[in-house]
N, C-alpha and C positions, 0 to 999 in steps of 0.2 A: 313273365315267362323266362326272362334272362336270370332273375333271381332264383327261380326254381331250378334252372339248369346249373347255376353256380352251386346251389345247395347240394344237388345230386353229385356233382363232380367232387365236392369236398368230402362227402360221406363215402363214396365209392372210389377207392384208390385204383389207378390204372394197373393193368397186368404188367409186371416187370419184364415179362418175356415178349411183349407185344412187337417190338422191332425185329426180334429174332424170328417170330412167327411170320411177320410181314415178308421178311427175306425168303422164308421157305415157301410160302404160298405164291410169292412172286416168281420163284423158280418154276413152280408148277404151272402157273399161268403162262410164263414164257415158253414152256415146253408145248403148250397147246397152240399158241400163236405161231411158233417156229415151225410146227408140223405142216403148215400149208406151204410155205416157201421152200423149206428144205426138201420137200417131196417134188416140188416143181422142177428143180434142177435135175433130179434123178429120173424124170419121166421118160426121156428117150432111151435110157439104158434099161430100165425095168421093162419098158415096152418091147425092146428087142429081145431080152432074155426070156420073157414069158409069152412072147408072140401076141401081144395085145394090139388090137386095132385102135383107131382114133377114138371111137365111142367109148371103149373100155378105159382108155387113158384119161379121158375127160372125167369119167366117173371116179377115178382114183382121187381126183381133187374134189369133185362135187359130192361124192358119197360121204366124205368126212364133213364138209361144211354143211351139207344138207341135214345130216343127223344132228350135228352140233346146233345149227340154227333152229331146226324144227322142234327139238326137244328142250331148248334152252328155257323156255317159260315153264315147262314141266319140271325141270331141274330146280328152278328158283322156288317153285311151290313146294317141292320135296324138301328143300333145305329149311323152309319155314315149318313144315309139319314134322320132320324127323330129326332136325338138328343139323346145323352146318358141319359140326365136327365129324359126325358119323358119315355124312355124305362125302366130305373131302377125302377121308381115309379110304372109304370103299371105292370111290372114283379113281384114286391114284393106283390102286391095285388092278382095277379093271383096265385102265389105260395102259399100264405096263404089260398086262397079259395080252391085250389086243395088239400092241406094238410087236410083241414077240411073234404072234400069229402072222402079222403082215410081213415081218422080216423073213419068216420061214416059208412063206407062200411059194408054191411051185406052179400055181395056175392063177388065172384072172379071178375066178369066183372066190378063191381063198383069200387073195389079196384084198378084194373089194369087201369081203366079209369082215376082215380085220379093220379096214378103214371105217366101216360103218360103226363097229363097236367102239373104235377110238372116238368117233363123233359122239356116241351116246355117253361115254365116260366124260368127255369134255363138257357136254351139256350139264352133267351132274356137278363137275368140279368147279367150273368157272363162277356160277352164281353163288355157290356155297362158300368159295374162297373170298369173294367180295363181301358176303354177309359177315364173315369173320372179321374182316378189316373194319367194317362199319361198327361192329360190336366192341372190338378191342380198343378203338381209338375214339377220341372225343375232341371237340373244339378245333383249335388250330392244328393240332397233331393229326386229326382226321384229314384235314385239307392236304397236309404234306403227304400222308400215306396214300391218299387217292391220286395225288399228282404223280407219285412214283408208279402207282398201278397203271395210270393212263399212259405213261411213257413206255410201257412194255410193248405196245403195238409196234412202234417204229424200231425198237431194239430187236424185237423178234424177227422182223423182216430183214434187218441188217445181218443178224447172226445166221438166219436161215439160209440165205443165198450163199454165204461163205462156207458154212458148215456143210451144206448140201454138196458143194463142189469138192470140198476136202474129202468127205466120206465116199462120195461116188467115185472119185478118181483114185482113192486109196483102197480101203478094204472092200468097197463095192456098195451098190445101192441098198442091199438089205440093212446096212448099218445106219441108214437114215431112220430106220424103225428100231433097230436093236439099241441104239443110244438111249432111247427112252426108258428101257428096262432098268438099268442100274440107277439112273436119275430118279425114276419114279419110286423105286424101292427105298433108296436112301432118304428121299423127302418124306415118304410114308413113316419110316422108323423115327425120323427126327420129329415130325409133327405129332406122332403118337405120344411122345414123351413131353413135348412142349405145350400142346394144347390143353387148356383146363377142361375138366369133366363138364359135360353139358347135359342137363336133364332133358328128358323127352318132353316135347311141347304137349300140353294137355289140350287137345282139340279133336273135334269130331269131323272136321272137314276132310274131304277126300281129294285125291289127285284127279284132275280132269284128263284121264288117259284118252278118252274119245276125242276131245278137242285137240290134243297133241297129235293123234293119229291123222285127224282130218287135215290139219295145217301142213303136216309133213308130207302127206300123200298129195295134197294140192301142189306144193312146190316141186315135189318129185316128178309129178306128171308134167308140169310145165317145163321143167328142166329136160326131161326126156324128149318132149316135143321139139325143143330148140336144138338138142344134140342130133336128133334123128333128121331134122330138116336139112342139115348140112349134106347128107347123102341122098335123101329121098325127095327133097324139094320143099320150098317154103309154102307154095300155093297148091297144096294137095288136100284132099278130103281127110286123109289120116292126120296131117298136122293140125288142120282146123278142128277135127274131132277131139284131139288130145288137149288143145288149148281150151275148147269148150268144157271138157271134163274137168280141167283144172279150175276154171271159173266156177263151176257148180260146186266143187269141193270147197273152194274158198267161201262161197255163199253159205254152204252147210256149216262151216266153221263159225261164221258170224252168228248164224241162228243158234248154234250150240252155245256160244259164249253169252248170248242174251238170256238163255233159258237155264243154263247149268247153275246148280246151287253153289258150287265153288269154281267159277270160271278161271281159266289161265290168265286172261287179260280182260280189262274193261275196254271194249272196242270203241266206246265213246271217246276215249283219249285220241284215237286216230283221226277224228274229224276236227280236232283243234288245230288251228293253222300252224302254230309253232311245231307241234309234235308231228303233224303230217309232213311238213316241209323238212324237218330234221330227218325223219325216216327215209324220205325220198332221197335226200342228199347222201345219207350213209349207204343206201343201196347202190347209188351211182358211183360213189367213191370207191367202195369195195369192188364193184364190178370192173371199174377201170384199172384198179391195182392188179386184179387177177389177170385181166387182159394183157397188161404189161409183162407180168411174169410168165404167163403161158406162151404168148407169142414170142417173147424175147428168148426164152429157153430153147424152143424148137428152132427158131431162126438162127441163133448163134451156133448151136451144136449140129443140127442136121443140114442147114443150108450153107453156113459159113465154115463149118468144119472145126470149130473150137472144141476143146475138150471140156470135161465137166469142171475141172479146177479153174481153167481160164474163164469159163462162163460165170462161175461164182465170183471171181475177182472182178469181171466186167460189170457184174450186177451190184457190186458194193457201192459205187457212186449213186446208183438208183435208190438203194435203201437209205443211204445218208441224205439224199435229197428229200426223201419222204420225211425224215426226222427234222431236217432243216425247215421244210415248209410248215410242219406242225408247230415247231418252236416259234417261228416268226409270227404265225397266225395267233398263237396264244398270247403273244405280247402286244399285239395291236388291235385285236378284235374289240376290246372295250372302247376304243376311240373311233374305229372305222365303222363298226356295226357289222352284223352278219351278212346283210345283203351284198354290200360292196365286196366284202372279202370272199363270199361264196361264189359270186359271179366271176371274180378275178381268178379264183382257183380253178374253176371249170374252164375258162378260156385258156388258161395256162396249160391245163391238161390237154385240151383240144389241139393247141399249137404244137405241143410236144409229140402227140400221137401222129400229127400230120407229117412231121419230119421223116420218119422211116417209111411212111406211106409214099413219099415222093422221091426219096433218095435211097438207093440200094447200096449201103456200105456199112461196115461195122462201126466206124466213128459216128455216122449219122444215126444209126440205131441206138447206140449207147447214149448219145447226146439227147436224142428225142425222148427216150423213155425216162431219162433222168429229169428232164424238164416236166414231163407228164407226172412223174412221181412227186415232184415238188408241189404241183397243183393238187394232187390227191391228198397230200399231207395237210395242206391248208383246208381242204374240204372236210377232212375228218374232224378237225377242231370246230369248224363252223356247224357241222351237222349235230355234234353232241351238244354244243352250246345252245343251238336253236331249239332242239327237242327238249332239253332238260332245264333250260334257264328260267322258265316261267311257270313251272309246275309247283303244286303244293307239296310240302314235306312228306305227307302221307302217301303221295303218289310217286315218290322218287324211285322206289324199288321197281314198281311196275313199268314206269317209263324207261328206266335203264334196261330192263329186260326186253322191251319192245325194240329199242335201238340196237341192242346186241343181236337180237333175232334177225332184223333186217340186214345187219352187217354180214352175217353168215349166208343169208339168202342171196345177197348181192354177189358173194363169191361163187355160189353155185350157178347163178344165172350168167355171170360174166364169163365163166369158163365154158358154159354151154354155148353161148352166142358166138364167142370168138373162135371156138373150135369148129363150129359150123361154117363160119365165114372163111376160115383158112383150112378147110377140110382137105383139099387137094394138096396143099403144100405140106401139111403134117404127114400125109400119106406118102410124100416124096414124088408126086406126079406133076406138080405145077408150082413154080416159084412165086407166081403172082398172088397166091392166096394170102401170104403174109402181108402184102401191101393192102389187100382188101380188109384184112383183119384190123390193121392199124387205122385205116380210113373209117371203118365202122366205129372204132373207139372214139375217133375225132368227132364223128357225127353225133354219137351219143352224148359226149361232153358238151358240144355246142347246143344241142337241143335242151339239155339239162340246164345250161346257163340261162337260156331264155325263160324256162320255167322258174328257176331260182330268182330271176329278176322280178317276176310277177308275184311269186308266192312268199318269198322270204321277208320277214319283218324288217323294217328299215332301222329300227332302234335296237341297240344292244341291251339285253336284259340287265337289271341291276346286279344280279349275282355274278356276272362275268368279271366285274372288277375285283371280286373276292376269290375267283378261281385261281388255283396254283398254276405256275408256269409249267406247260407240258414237258419242258426239258428237265 
Protein backbone atom coordinates (compact mmCIF):
# COMPACT_ATOMS: atom_id res chain seq x y z
CA UNK A 1 0.00 0.00 0.00
CA UNK A 2 2.81 2.42 0.87
CA UNK A 3 4.62 1.58 -2.39
CA UNK A 4 1.45 2.32 -4.31
CA UNK A 5 1.04 5.67 -2.59
CA UNK A 6 4.69 6.53 -3.27
CA UNK A 7 4.25 5.64 -6.90
CA UNK A 8 1.19 7.82 -7.16
CA UNK A 9 2.96 10.73 -5.52
CA UNK A 10 5.87 10.44 -7.91
CA UNK A 11 3.68 10.42 -11.03
CA UNK A 12 1.32 13.21 -9.97
CA UNK A 13 3.10 16.44 -9.11
CA UNK A 14 1.46 18.58 -6.42
CA UNK A 15 -0.35 21.75 -7.41
CA UNK A 16 2.18 24.60 -7.17
CA UNK A 17 -0.60 26.92 -5.96
CA UNK A 18 -1.74 24.61 -3.15
CA UNK A 19 -0.45 26.74 -0.24
CA UNK A 20 -1.94 29.89 -1.74
CA UNK A 21 -5.26 28.09 -2.15
CA UNK A 22 -5.06 26.88 1.46
CA UNK A 23 -4.63 30.47 2.59
CA UNK A 24 -7.66 31.60 0.61
CA UNK A 25 -10.02 28.83 1.73
CA UNK A 26 -8.66 29.32 5.25
CA UNK A 27 -9.81 32.95 5.14
CA UNK A 28 -13.22 31.76 3.93
CA UNK A 29 -13.50 29.20 6.75
CA UNK A 30 -12.33 31.79 9.28
CA UNK A 31 -15.14 34.06 8.11
CA UNK A 32 -17.69 31.31 8.82
CA UNK A 33 -16.38 30.61 12.33
CA UNK A 34 -15.93 34.26 13.17
CA UNK A 35 -19.56 34.94 12.24
CA UNK A 36 -20.79 33.28 15.45
CA UNK A 37 -18.77 35.22 18.03
CA UNK A 38 -18.63 38.53 16.13
CA UNK A 39 -22.44 38.63 16.14
CA UNK A 40 -22.63 37.68 19.83
CA UNK A 41 -20.95 40.96 20.83
CA UNK A 42 -23.43 42.95 18.71
CA UNK A 43 -26.60 41.26 20.03
CA UNK A 44 -27.63 43.86 22.63
CA UNK A 45 -27.19 46.70 20.13
CA UNK A 46 -29.01 45.13 17.21
CA UNK A 47 -31.74 43.98 19.59
CA UNK A 48 -32.26 47.55 20.78
CA UNK A 49 -32.21 49.02 17.24
CA UNK A 50 -34.60 46.48 15.73
CA UNK A 51 -36.78 46.02 18.82
CA UNK A 52 -36.06 42.29 19.12
CA UNK A 53 -37.12 40.31 22.17
CA UNK A 54 -35.00 37.60 23.81
CA UNK A 55 -36.41 34.77 21.66
CA UNK A 56 -35.63 36.60 18.42
CA UNK A 57 -32.11 37.46 19.62
CA UNK A 58 -31.48 33.80 20.42
CA UNK A 59 -32.51 32.88 16.89
CA UNK A 60 -29.97 35.37 15.48
CA UNK A 61 -27.34 32.94 16.83
CA UNK A 62 -29.28 29.68 16.51
CA UNK A 63 -30.71 30.38 13.03
CA UNK A 64 -27.19 30.51 11.59
CA UNK A 65 -25.76 27.52 13.47
CA UNK A 66 -28.92 25.47 12.92
CA UNK A 67 -28.88 25.92 9.13
CA UNK A 68 -25.09 25.42 9.14
CA UNK A 69 -25.23 22.19 11.13
CA UNK A 70 -28.49 20.83 9.71
CA UNK A 71 -27.35 21.14 6.10
CA UNK A 72 -23.66 20.33 6.59
CA UNK A 73 -24.01 16.68 5.60
CA UNK A 74 -26.01 17.76 2.55
CA UNK A 75 -23.24 20.20 1.64
CA UNK A 76 -20.62 17.47 1.91
CA UNK A 77 -22.60 15.18 -0.40
CA UNK A 78 -23.13 18.05 -2.85
CA UNK A 79 -19.37 18.65 -2.98
CA UNK A 80 -18.84 14.98 -3.88
CA UNK A 81 -21.53 15.04 -6.57
CA UNK A 82 -21.04 18.46 -8.19
CA UNK A 83 -17.40 19.22 -7.49
CA UNK A 84 -15.79 21.10 -4.59
CA UNK A 85 -14.59 23.99 -6.78
CA UNK A 86 -18.07 24.83 -8.03
CA UNK A 87 -19.59 24.61 -4.57
CA UNK A 88 -16.93 26.79 -2.91
CA UNK A 89 -17.34 29.56 -5.47
CA UNK A 90 -21.14 29.47 -5.41
CA UNK A 91 -21.21 29.41 -1.60
CA UNK A 92 -18.87 32.42 -1.32
CA UNK A 93 -21.20 34.56 -3.43
CA UNK A 94 -24.25 33.32 -1.53
CA UNK A 95 -22.62 34.06 1.85
CA UNK A 96 -21.63 37.57 0.74
CA UNK A 97 -25.17 38.25 -0.52
CA UNK A 98 -26.77 36.93 2.68
CA UNK A 99 -24.40 39.06 4.78
CA UNK A 100 -25.42 42.14 2.81
CA UNK A 101 -29.08 41.28 3.42
CA UNK A 102 -28.50 40.85 7.17
CA UNK A 103 -26.60 44.14 7.43
CA UNK A 104 -29.34 46.03 5.61
CA UNK A 105 -32.11 44.45 7.70
CA UNK A 106 -34.62 46.83 9.22
CA UNK A 107 -36.70 44.16 10.94
CA UNK A 108 -36.29 40.90 12.82
CA UNK A 109 -37.65 38.62 10.05
CA UNK A 110 -35.31 40.14 7.44
CA UNK A 111 -32.31 39.74 9.75
CA UNK A 112 -33.21 36.15 10.61
CA UNK A 113 -33.72 35.38 6.92
CA UNK A 114 -30.23 36.66 6.16
CA UNK A 115 -28.77 34.60 8.99
CA UNK A 116 -30.44 31.39 7.79
CA UNK A 117 -29.14 31.91 4.24
CA UNK A 118 -25.69 32.59 5.71
CA UNK A 119 -25.95 29.20 7.45
CA UNK A 120 -26.97 27.52 4.19
CA UNK A 121 -23.97 29.04 2.39
CA UNK A 122 -21.67 28.00 5.25
CA UNK A 123 -22.95 24.41 5.04
CA UNK A 124 -22.02 24.40 1.34
CA UNK A 125 -18.67 26.14 1.75
CA UNK A 126 -17.07 24.42 4.75
CA UNK A 127 -17.09 20.74 3.60
CA UNK A 128 -16.23 21.72 0.01
CA UNK A 129 -13.24 23.76 1.19
CA UNK A 130 -12.02 20.87 3.34
CA UNK A 131 -12.44 18.54 0.37
CA UNK A 132 -10.17 20.82 -1.69
CA UNK A 133 -7.47 20.64 0.98
CA UNK A 134 -7.61 16.84 1.11
CA UNK A 135 -7.39 16.72 -2.69
CA UNK A 136 -4.56 19.23 -3.13
CA UNK A 137 -2.27 17.96 -0.36
CA UNK A 138 -0.75 14.56 0.30
CA UNK A 139 1.37 12.84 2.93
CA UNK A 140 3.03 15.00 5.57
CA UNK A 141 1.96 18.17 3.79
CA UNK A 142 -1.66 17.15 4.24
CA UNK A 143 -1.11 16.78 7.99
CA UNK A 144 0.34 20.28 8.15
CA UNK A 145 -2.52 21.70 6.07
CA UNK A 146 -5.14 20.02 8.25
CA UNK A 147 -3.36 21.29 11.37
CA UNK A 148 -3.63 24.85 10.06
CA UNK A 149 -7.30 24.23 9.22
CA UNK A 150 -8.01 22.90 12.74
CA UNK A 151 -6.41 25.93 14.39
CA UNK A 152 -8.89 28.27 12.70
CA UNK A 153 -11.53 27.51 15.35
CA UNK A 154 -9.71 29.19 18.21
CA UNK A 155 -8.41 31.95 15.94
CA UNK A 156 -11.93 32.69 14.74
CA UNK A 157 -13.19 32.99 18.30
CA UNK A 158 -10.34 35.34 19.24
CA UNK A 159 -10.81 37.59 16.22
CA UNK A 160 -14.60 37.48 16.48
CA UNK A 161 -14.88 38.98 19.95
CA UNK A 162 -12.35 41.73 19.23
CA UNK A 163 -13.69 42.54 15.75
CA UNK A 164 -17.27 42.48 17.01
CA UNK A 165 -16.44 45.05 19.67
CA UNK A 166 -14.52 47.29 17.24
CA UNK A 167 -17.23 47.24 14.57
CA UNK A 168 -20.18 47.63 16.94
CA UNK A 169 -18.56 50.49 18.83
CA UNK A 170 -17.34 52.11 15.59
CA UNK A 171 -19.46 52.11 12.42
CA UNK A 172 -22.25 50.10 14.09
CA UNK A 173 -23.63 46.57 14.32
CA UNK A 174 -24.57 46.25 10.59
CA UNK A 175 -20.86 46.17 9.85
CA UNK A 176 -20.42 42.81 11.59
CA UNK A 177 -22.30 41.57 8.49
CA UNK A 178 -21.09 44.08 5.88
CA UNK A 179 -17.45 43.12 6.52
CA UNK A 180 -18.15 39.71 4.95
CA UNK A 181 -19.12 41.23 1.59
CA UNK A 182 -15.73 42.58 0.42
CA UNK A 183 -13.90 39.64 2.01
CA UNK A 184 -16.16 37.13 0.27
CA UNK A 185 -15.90 38.84 -3.12
CA UNK A 186 -12.11 39.16 -2.96
CA UNK A 187 -11.68 35.49 -1.96
CA UNK A 188 -14.11 34.48 -4.74
CA UNK A 189 -12.14 36.35 -7.42
CA UNK A 190 -8.82 35.00 -6.13
CA UNK A 191 -9.99 31.38 -5.90
CA UNK A 192 -11.62 31.53 -9.34
CA UNK A 193 -8.18 32.21 -10.83
CA UNK A 194 -6.17 29.94 -8.52
CA UNK A 195 -8.28 26.77 -8.38
CA UNK A 196 -7.65 24.24 -11.16
CA UNK A 197 -10.61 23.26 -13.37
CA UNK A 198 -12.60 20.38 -11.93
CA UNK A 199 -14.58 17.99 -14.14
CA UNK A 200 -18.09 17.11 -13.08
CA UNK A 201 -18.24 13.81 -11.18
CA UNK A 202 -19.88 11.07 -13.22
CA UNK A 203 -22.47 9.70 -10.79
CA UNK A 204 -26.17 8.97 -10.72
CA UNK A 205 -26.47 9.42 -6.97
CA UNK A 206 -28.81 12.11 -5.73
CA UNK A 207 -28.80 14.42 -2.75
CA UNK A 208 -30.91 13.22 0.17
CA UNK A 209 -32.82 16.47 0.56
CA UNK A 210 -35.57 14.74 2.55
CA UNK A 211 -33.04 13.54 5.12
CA UNK A 212 -31.54 17.02 5.43
CA UNK A 213 -34.99 18.55 5.94
CA UNK A 214 -35.89 15.98 8.60
CA UNK A 215 -32.74 16.42 10.71
CA UNK A 216 -32.87 20.22 10.45
CA UNK A 217 -36.57 20.29 11.32
CA UNK A 218 -35.96 18.00 14.31
CA UNK A 219 -33.21 20.20 15.74
CA UNK A 220 -35.17 23.37 14.95
CA UNK A 221 -38.19 22.02 16.82
CA UNK A 222 -36.08 21.04 19.82
CA UNK A 223 -34.34 24.44 19.80
CA UNK A 224 -37.68 26.25 19.67
CA UNK A 225 -38.97 24.14 22.58
CA UNK A 226 -35.97 25.12 24.72
CA UNK A 227 -36.18 28.83 23.81
CA UNK A 228 -39.95 28.93 24.41
CA UNK A 229 -39.61 27.20 27.77
CA UNK A 230 -37.79 30.24 29.18
CA UNK A 231 -41.00 32.27 28.98
CA UNK A 232 -43.79 29.68 28.94
CA UNK A 233 -42.39 27.15 31.42
CA UNK A 234 -40.45 23.90 31.24
CA UNK A 235 -43.14 21.59 32.60
CA UNK A 236 -45.97 22.43 30.22
CA UNK A 237 -47.90 20.37 27.68
CA UNK A 238 -46.69 22.60 24.86
CA UNK A 239 -43.02 22.10 25.77
CA UNK A 240 -43.52 18.34 26.15
CA UNK A 241 -45.33 18.23 22.80
CA UNK A 242 -42.53 20.06 21.01
CA UNK A 243 -39.88 17.77 22.53
CA UNK A 244 -41.93 14.72 21.50
CA UNK A 245 -42.30 16.11 17.96
CA UNK A 246 -38.53 16.61 17.76
CA UNK A 247 -37.97 13.00 18.90
CA UNK A 248 -40.35 11.73 16.19
CA UNK A 249 -38.56 13.77 13.53
CA UNK A 250 -35.19 12.39 14.64
CA UNK A 251 -36.63 8.86 14.48
CA UNK A 252 -37.95 9.58 10.98
CA UNK A 253 -34.48 10.76 9.97
CA UNK A 254 -32.92 7.52 11.19
CA UNK A 255 -35.50 5.47 9.25
CA UNK A 256 -34.86 7.60 6.16
CA UNK A 257 -31.09 7.06 6.39
CA UNK A 258 -31.56 3.31 6.60
CA UNK A 259 -33.78 3.21 3.51
CA UNK A 260 -32.41 5.98 1.28
CA UNK A 261 -30.44 4.93 -1.79
CA UNK A 262 -27.89 7.71 -1.17
CA UNK A 263 -28.14 8.53 2.56
CA UNK A 264 -26.52 11.60 4.11
CA UNK A 265 -24.84 9.48 6.76
CA UNK A 266 -24.40 5.92 7.91
CA UNK A 267 -26.25 6.02 11.25
CA UNK A 268 -24.46 2.83 12.29
CA UNK A 269 -21.37 4.96 12.88
CA UNK A 270 -23.17 6.70 15.75
CA UNK A 271 -23.48 3.50 17.76
CA UNK A 272 -19.72 2.95 17.79
CA UNK A 273 -18.41 3.92 21.19
CA UNK A 274 -15.60 6.29 20.07
CA UNK A 275 -17.79 8.12 17.54
CA UNK A 276 -20.78 8.33 19.90
CA UNK A 277 -18.57 9.65 22.71
CA UNK A 278 -16.80 12.12 20.45
CA UNK A 279 -20.05 13.55 19.12
CA UNK A 280 -21.44 13.90 22.65
CA UNK A 281 -18.29 15.75 23.75
CA UNK A 282 -18.29 18.09 20.74
CA UNK A 283 -21.97 18.85 21.37
CA UNK A 284 -21.29 19.72 25.03
CA UNK A 285 -18.10 21.67 24.25
CA UNK A 286 -19.82 23.89 21.69
CA UNK A 287 -22.88 24.38 23.89
CA UNK A 288 -20.66 25.50 26.79
CA UNK A 289 -18.68 27.85 24.52
CA UNK A 290 -21.87 29.51 23.26
CA UNK A 291 -23.17 29.78 26.85
CA UNK A 292 -20.00 31.67 27.78
CA UNK A 293 -20.28 34.12 24.88
CA UNK A 294 -24.05 34.59 25.12
CA UNK A 295 -24.22 35.13 28.89
CA UNK A 296 -20.98 37.07 29.06
CA UNK A 297 -22.02 39.49 26.32
CA UNK A 298 -25.34 40.44 27.91
CA UNK A 299 -23.96 40.47 31.44
CA UNK A 300 -21.04 42.76 30.61
CA UNK A 301 -23.02 45.17 28.42
CA UNK A 302 -26.53 45.26 29.87
CA UNK A 303 -25.90 44.37 33.50
CA UNK A 304 -22.46 45.92 34.10
CA UNK A 305 -22.65 48.81 31.63
CA UNK A 306 -19.53 48.09 29.56
CA UNK A 307 -19.49 49.27 25.94
CA UNK A 308 -19.13 46.98 22.94
CA UNK A 309 -15.41 47.71 22.51
CA UNK A 310 -14.67 47.15 26.19
CA UNK A 311 -16.66 43.90 26.05
CA UNK A 312 -14.64 42.73 23.07
CA UNK A 313 -11.39 43.47 24.86
CA UNK A 314 -12.61 41.76 28.05
CA UNK A 315 -13.43 38.67 25.97
CA UNK A 316 -9.99 38.49 24.40
CA UNK A 317 -8.49 36.52 27.35
CA UNK A 318 -11.41 34.11 26.98
CA UNK A 319 -10.64 33.42 23.34
CA UNK A 320 -6.90 33.12 24.05
CA UNK A 321 -7.66 30.69 26.88
CA UNK A 322 -9.63 28.53 24.40
CA UNK A 323 -6.63 28.42 22.08
CA UNK A 324 -4.24 27.69 24.96
CA UNK A 325 -6.40 24.81 26.20
CA UNK A 326 -6.58 23.30 22.72
CA UNK A 327 -2.83 23.66 22.17
CA UNK A 328 -1.95 22.05 25.50
CA UNK A 329 -4.39 19.21 24.91
CA UNK A 330 -2.93 18.51 21.47
CA UNK A 331 0.52 18.12 23.00
CA UNK A 332 -0.35 15.74 25.83
CA UNK A 333 -3.33 13.69 24.65
CA UNK A 334 -1.06 11.02 23.18
CA UNK A 335 0.40 10.32 26.64
CA UNK A 336 -2.55 11.01 28.94
CA UNK A 337 -5.31 9.45 26.83
CA UNK A 338 -8.67 11.01 25.92
CA UNK A 339 -10.58 9.90 29.04
CA UNK A 340 -8.37 11.67 31.60
CA UNK A 341 -8.07 14.77 29.44
CA UNK A 342 -11.78 14.91 28.60
CA UNK A 343 -12.89 14.62 32.22
CA UNK A 344 -10.31 17.21 33.27
CA UNK A 345 -11.49 19.64 30.60
CA UNK A 346 -15.12 19.27 31.65
CA UNK A 347 -14.33 19.71 35.36
CA UNK A 348 -12.28 22.81 34.50
CA UNK A 349 -15.24 24.19 32.51
CA UNK A 350 -17.61 23.43 35.39
CA UNK A 351 -15.34 25.19 37.90
CA UNK A 352 -15.01 28.22 35.62
CA UNK A 353 -18.77 28.55 35.09
CA UNK A 354 -19.30 28.28 38.83
CA UNK A 355 -17.19 31.41 39.59
CA UNK A 356 -19.57 34.01 38.02
CA UNK A 357 -22.52 32.00 39.32
CA UNK A 358 -21.32 32.63 42.89
CA UNK A 359 -19.55 36.02 42.67
CA UNK A 360 -21.14 39.05 41.02
CA UNK A 361 -18.31 41.23 39.67
CA UNK A 362 -16.57 41.90 36.37
CA UNK A 363 -13.20 40.38 37.46
CA UNK A 364 -14.98 37.23 38.67
CA UNK A 365 -16.92 37.00 35.42
CA UNK A 366 -13.90 37.41 33.15
CA UNK A 367 -11.78 35.04 35.25
CA UNK A 368 -14.51 32.41 35.39
CA UNK A 369 -15.35 32.37 31.71
CA UNK A 370 -11.64 32.34 30.80
CA UNK A 371 -11.15 29.24 32.96
CA UNK A 372 -14.25 27.66 31.42
CA UNK A 373 -12.99 28.51 27.93
CA UNK A 374 -9.68 26.76 28.61
CA UNK A 375 -11.66 23.66 29.58
CA UNK A 376 -13.74 23.77 26.39
CA UNK A 377 -10.56 24.20 24.35
CA UNK A 378 -9.27 20.95 25.82
CA UNK A 379 -12.61 19.32 25.11
CA UNK A 380 -12.61 20.24 21.41
CA UNK A 381 -9.34 18.38 20.88
CA UNK A 382 -10.48 15.34 22.88
CA UNK A 383 -13.82 15.18 21.05
CA UNK A 384 -12.28 15.26 17.57
CA UNK A 385 -9.53 12.81 18.47
CA UNK A 386 -11.98 10.36 20.07
CA UNK A 387 -14.49 10.45 17.23
CA UNK A 388 -11.98 10.33 14.36
CA UNK A 389 -8.97 8.50 15.80
CA UNK A 390 -10.12 4.91 15.21
CA UNK A 391 -12.19 5.02 12.04
CA UNK A 392 -11.27 3.48 8.70
CA UNK A 393 -9.84 5.76 5.98
CA UNK A 394 -12.91 5.41 3.77
CA UNK A 395 -15.12 6.59 6.65
CA UNK A 396 -13.07 9.70 7.48
CA UNK A 397 -15.14 12.12 5.43
CA UNK A 398 -18.45 10.90 6.81
CA UNK A 399 -17.23 10.87 10.42
CA UNK A 400 -15.83 14.39 10.03
CA UNK A 401 -19.20 15.54 8.72
CA UNK A 402 -20.98 14.01 11.70
CA UNK A 403 -18.62 15.73 14.17
CA UNK A 404 -19.04 19.08 12.39
CA UNK A 405 -22.82 18.67 12.39
CA UNK A 406 -22.97 18.07 16.15
CA UNK A 407 -20.63 21.04 16.62
CA UNK A 408 -23.21 23.37 15.05
CA UNK A 409 -26.15 21.69 16.79
CA UNK A 410 -24.38 22.21 20.10
CA UNK A 411 -24.20 25.93 19.38
CA UNK A 412 -27.93 26.08 18.62
CA UNK A 413 -28.94 24.12 21.72
CA UNK A 414 -26.48 25.94 23.99
CA UNK A 415 -27.87 29.34 23.00
CA UNK A 416 -31.43 28.07 23.45
CA UNK A 417 -30.88 26.58 26.91
CA UNK A 418 -28.91 29.44 28.37
CA UNK A 419 -31.22 32.13 27.00
CA UNK A 420 -34.14 30.35 28.63
CA UNK A 421 -32.41 30.05 32.00
CA UNK A 422 -31.39 33.73 31.92
CA UNK A 423 -34.56 34.98 30.21
CA UNK A 424 -35.50 37.55 32.87
CA UNK A 425 -31.99 39.00 33.07
CA UNK A 426 -31.68 39.34 29.30
CA UNK A 427 -35.02 41.14 29.31
CA UNK A 428 -33.67 43.48 32.02
CA UNK A 429 -36.17 42.54 34.74
CA UNK A 430 -34.04 40.31 36.97
CA UNK A 431 -30.29 40.23 37.59
CA UNK A 432 -30.29 36.72 39.09
CA UNK A 433 -30.88 35.09 35.71
CA UNK A 434 -27.23 35.40 34.73
CA UNK A 435 -26.20 33.45 37.84
CA UNK A 436 -28.78 30.77 36.97
CA UNK A 437 -27.41 30.59 33.44
CA UNK A 438 -23.82 30.11 34.58
CA UNK A 439 -24.93 27.59 37.22
CA UNK A 440 -26.75 25.66 34.48
CA UNK A 441 -23.55 25.58 32.44
CA UNK A 442 -21.63 24.27 35.46
CA UNK A 443 -24.19 21.50 35.99
CA UNK A 444 -24.11 20.52 32.31
CA UNK A 445 -20.30 20.31 32.38
CA UNK A 446 -20.29 18.29 35.62
CA UNK A 447 -22.87 15.78 34.35
CA UNK A 448 -20.96 15.48 31.06
CA UNK A 449 -17.76 14.80 33.05
CA UNK A 450 -19.43 11.78 34.67
CA UNK A 451 -20.62 10.53 31.28
CA UNK A 452 -17.15 11.09 29.79
CA UNK A 453 -15.58 9.07 32.60
CA UNK A 454 -17.89 6.16 31.79
CA UNK A 455 -17.96 6.34 27.99
CA UNK A 456 -14.61 7.67 26.79
CA UNK A 457 -12.02 5.03 25.79
CA UNK A 458 -9.09 4.96 28.17
CA UNK A 459 -6.35 4.45 25.60
CA UNK A 460 -5.32 7.05 23.07
CA UNK A 461 -5.69 5.89 19.47
CA UNK A 462 -2.47 5.20 17.59
CA UNK A 463 -3.20 7.99 15.14
CA UNK A 464 -3.02 10.64 17.84
CA UNK A 465 0.73 10.44 17.96
CA UNK A 466 0.79 11.36 14.26
CA UNK A 467 -1.66 14.27 14.46
CA UNK A 468 -0.28 17.81 14.02
CA UNK A 469 -0.13 20.19 16.92
CA UNK A 470 -3.34 22.28 16.87
CA UNK A 471 -1.27 25.40 17.42
